[in-house]
C-alpha positions as CSV (number, residue, x, y, z in Angstrom):
1,X,74.6,113.3,0.7
2,X,78.0,112.1,1.2
3,X,79.5,112.0,4.6
4,X,82.8,113.4,5.1
5,X,85.4,110.9,5.8
6,X,86.3,110.5,9.5
7,X,83.5,112.8,10.6
8,X,81.7,110.1,12.7
9,X,84.8,108.8,14.4
10,X,85.1,109.9,18.1
11,X,88.4,111.5,19.0
12,X,90.6,109.1,20.9
13,X,90.9,109.6,24.7
14,X,94.4,109.7,26.0
15,X,95.2,106.4,27.9
16,X,96.0,106.8,31.6
17,X,99.5,106.0,32.6
18,X,100.3,102.5,34.0
19,X,100.1,102.4,37.8
20,X,103.4,102.0,39.4
21,X,103.8,98.6,41.2
22,X,105.2,98.5,44.7
23,X,108.3,96.1,44.5
24,X,107.3,94.6,48.1
25,X,103.7,94.0,47.0
26,X,105.0,92.4,43.8
27,X,107.4,90.2,45.7
28,X,104.6,89.1,48.0
29,X,102.3,88.3,45.1
30,X,104.9,86.3,43.4
31,X,105.5,84.3,46.6
32,X,101.8,83.7,46.8
33,X,101.8,82.4,43.3
34,X,104.6,80.1,44.0
35,X,102.8,78.9,47.1
36,X,99.6,78.1,45.1
37,X,101.7,76.3,42.4
38,X,103.2,74.2,45.3
39,X,99.8,73.4,46.7
40,X,98.5,72.3,43.3
41,X,101.6,70.2,42.9
42,X,101.0,68.5,46.3
43,X,97.4,67.8,45.4
44,X,98.4,66.3,42.0
45,X,101.0,64.1,43.5
46,X,98.8,63.1,46.5
47,X,101.1,64.9,49.0
48,X,98.6,67.0,50.7
49,X,100.1,69.4,53.3
50,X,99.6,68.2,56.9
51,X,98.2,70.5,59.5
52,X,100.7,71.7,61.9
53,X,100.8,69.7,65.2
54,X,99.7,71.6,68.2
55,X,102.2,71.8,70.9
56,X,101.5,70.1,74.2
57,X,100.7,72.1,77.3
58,X,103.8,72.9,79.3
59,X,104.1,70.6,82.2
60,X,104.4,73.5,84.8
61,X,101.0,74.9,83.6
62,X,99.4,71.5,84.0
63,X,100.9,71.3,87.6
64,X,99.7,74.8,88.5
65,X,96.3,74.1,87.2
66,X,95.9,70.9,89.2
67,X,93.8,70.9,92.3
68,X,95.8,67.9,93.7
69,X,99.0,70.1,93.6
70,X,97.4,73.0,95.6
71,X,95.8,70.6,98.0
72,X,99.1,68.9,98.6
73,X,100.9,72.3,98.9
74,X,98.3,73.3,101.6
75,X,98.7,70.1,103.5
76,X,102.4,70.5,103.6
77,X,102.2,74.1,104.9
78,X,99.8,73.1,107.6
79,X,101.9,70.2,108.8
80,X,105.0,72.4,108.7
81,X,103.2,75.1,110.9
82,X,102.1,72.5,113.3
83,X,105.6,71.1,113.7
84,X,107.1,74.5,114.1
85,X,104.5,75.5,116.7
86,X,105.1,72.2,118.7
87,X,108.9,72.7,118.7
88,X,108.5,76.3,119.6
89,X,106.4,75.6,122.7
90,X,107.6,72.2,123.8
91,X,111.2,72.4,122.7
92,X,113.3,69.9,120.7
93,X,115.5,67.2,122.4
94,X,119.1,67.5,122.0
95,X,120.6,64.1,121.5
96,X,124.1,65.4,122.4
97,X,123.0,65.6,126.0
98,X,121.6,62.2,126.2
99,X,123.7,58.9,126.6
100,X,123.8,56.9,123.4
101,X,125.1,53.7,125.1
102,X,124.1,51.5,128.0
103,X,125.4,53.8,130.5
104,X,122.2,55.7,130.8
105,X,122.0,59.3,131.8
106,X,125.2,61.4,131.4
107,X,123.9,64.9,132.0
108,X,120.8,67.1,132.0
109,X,118.9,67.9,128.8
110,X,117.9,71.5,128.7
111,X,114.8,73.2,127.3
112,X,114.6,76.3,125.2
113,X,115.2,79.8,126.7
114,X,112.3,81.8,128.1
115,X,109.5,82.2,127.8
116,X,108.8,78.9,126.1
117,X,111.8,77.0,127.7
118,X,110.4,76.1,131.1
119,X,107.1,75.0,129.7
120,X,109.0,73.1,127.0
121,X,111.0,71.2,129.6
122,X,107.9,70.1,131.5
123,X,106.0,69.5,128.2
124,X,109.0,67.3,127.0
125,X,108.9,65.3,130.3
126,X,105.2,64.4,129.7
127,X,105.9,63.6,126.1
128,X,108.8,61.2,127.0
129,X,106.6,59.5,129.7
130,X,103.9,59.0,127.1
131,X,106.4,57.1,124.8
132,X,108.1,55.3,127.8
133,X,111.4,57.0,126.7
134,X,113.1,56.4,130.0
135,X,116.5,57.9,129.0
136,X,115.2,61.2,127.7
137,X,112.7,61.6,130.5
138,X,115.1,61.0,133.3
139,X,117.8,63.2,131.6
140,X,115.6,66.2,132.3
141,X,116.3,66.0,135.9
142,X,119.5,67.8,136.9
143,X,120.6,65.5,139.8
144,X,120.4,61.9,140.8
145,X,118.7,62.6,144.2
146,X,115.8,64.3,142.3
147,X,115.4,61.2,140.0
148,X,115.4,59.0,143.0
149,X,112.8,61.2,144.8
150,X,110.6,60.8,141.6
151,X,111.1,57.0,141.6
152,X,110.3,56.7,145.4
153,X,107.0,58.5,144.9
154,X,105.9,55.7,142.5
155,X,107.3,52.8,144.4
156,X,109.9,52.2,141.8
157,X,113.5,51.3,142.0
158,X,114.8,54.1,139.9
159,X,113.6,56.9,137.5
160,X,113.4,54.6,134.4
161,X,111.3,52.1,136.3
162,X,108.9,54.9,137.4
163,X,108.5,56.0,133.9
164,X,107.7,52.5,132.7
165,X,105.1,52.4,135.5
166,X,103.6,55.7,134.5
167,X,103.4,54.6,130.9
168,X,100.9,51.8,131.8
169,X,98.5,54.5,133.1
170,X,98.5,56.6,129.9
171,X,95.3,55.9,128.0
172,X,95.9,58.3,125.1
173,X,99.4,59.2,124.0
174,X,98.3,61.9,121.6
175,X,96.3,63.7,124.4
176,X,98.8,63.1,127.2
177,X,101.7,64.7,125.4
178,X,99.8,67.8,124.6
179,X,99.9,69.4,128.0
180,X,98.2,72.9,128.1
181,X,99.5,75.6,130.3
182,X,97.5,78.5,131.7
183,X,98.1,82.0,130.3
184,X,100.0,83.3,133.3
185,X,102.6,80.5,132.8
186,X,103.2,81.5,129.2
187,X,104.5,84.9,130.2
188,X,108.2,85.6,130.4
189,X,109.4,84.6,133.9
190,X,110.9,87.3,136.1
191,X,113.1,84.8,137.9
192,X,115.5,82.0,137.0
193,X,113.6,79.5,139.2
194,X,110.0,78.6,138.6
195,X,107.6,76.0,140.1
196,X,105.1,74.4,137.7
197,X,102.5,72.3,139.5
198,X,100.7,69.8,137.3
199,X,97.5,70.7,139.2
200,X,97.4,74.0,137.3
201,X,97.9,72.3,133.8
202,X,95.3,70.7,131.5
203,X,96.3,67.1,131.4
204,X,94.3,64.5,129.5
205,X,94.9,60.9,128.6
206,X,97.0,60.1,131.6
207,X,98.1,60.9,135.3
208,X,99.5,64.3,136.4
209,X,103.2,63.9,137.0
210,X,103.8,66.1,140.2
211,X,105.2,69.5,140.8
212,X,108.4,70.6,139.0
213,X,110.9,73.2,140.1
214,X,112.4,74.4,136.8
215,X,115.6,76.4,136.9
216,X,117.4,78.2,134.2
217,X,121.0,77.2,133.9
218,X,123.0,78.9,131.2
219,X,120.7,79.2,128.1
220,X,118.3,76.4,129.1
221,X,115.8,75.1,131.7
222,X,116.2,72.0,133.7
223,X,114.3,70.3,136.4
224,X,116.2,70.9,139.7
225,X,113.6,69.5,142.1
226,X,110.3,67.6,142.0
227,X,107.5,66.6,144.4
228,X,104.2,64.9,144.2
229,X,101.1,67.0,143.3
230,X,98.3,67.5,145.8
231,X,95.8,66.8,143.1
232,X,97.0,63.3,142.3
């Protein structure tokens, strides 16, 4: 039996249309091919690509992450707070009120305004005695007769000589210049003339320096009178 020609041949299936290529994908694929060719060229010529260098850490990040930096900052803040507190309660000397030549005292140096001013004036006096600063200490007295009264009480010829004598009795400069006032003396004074007796103060590292009459003149406080303390 003779087979009919073409009978055993399967009918041809229609071919699916070619997929459309995205131009952007084609571009990326071509760039990838060029990159591979470049790598093969480098490997063939011994010019292998070097790994990119890592950028160093920014200096300010290193500083902020350092314990030494934060400890130093904390130390500076503490010192600054201590200096501010000391100047606030004990005042800052005004060199403009103190003689700069051998002429000695030219006028009274005034403390800060109330409530810290009158304590600052007495506190500065203790501080100047602790350093034997004769000019600054004696300048806190308003008049010459008060300076002489202070000198006579210690058997000295003048105020400066008395300060030098008292300096020899100071056993601790740090403690002596840190005079502590009782709470009632830290209140705003109701008058412009206040008596501060050293017997009421906490004084360490040296002798008590008597009773001060501190008076407000203009915007500051000065010592207008002085007398020995009964407590020594």
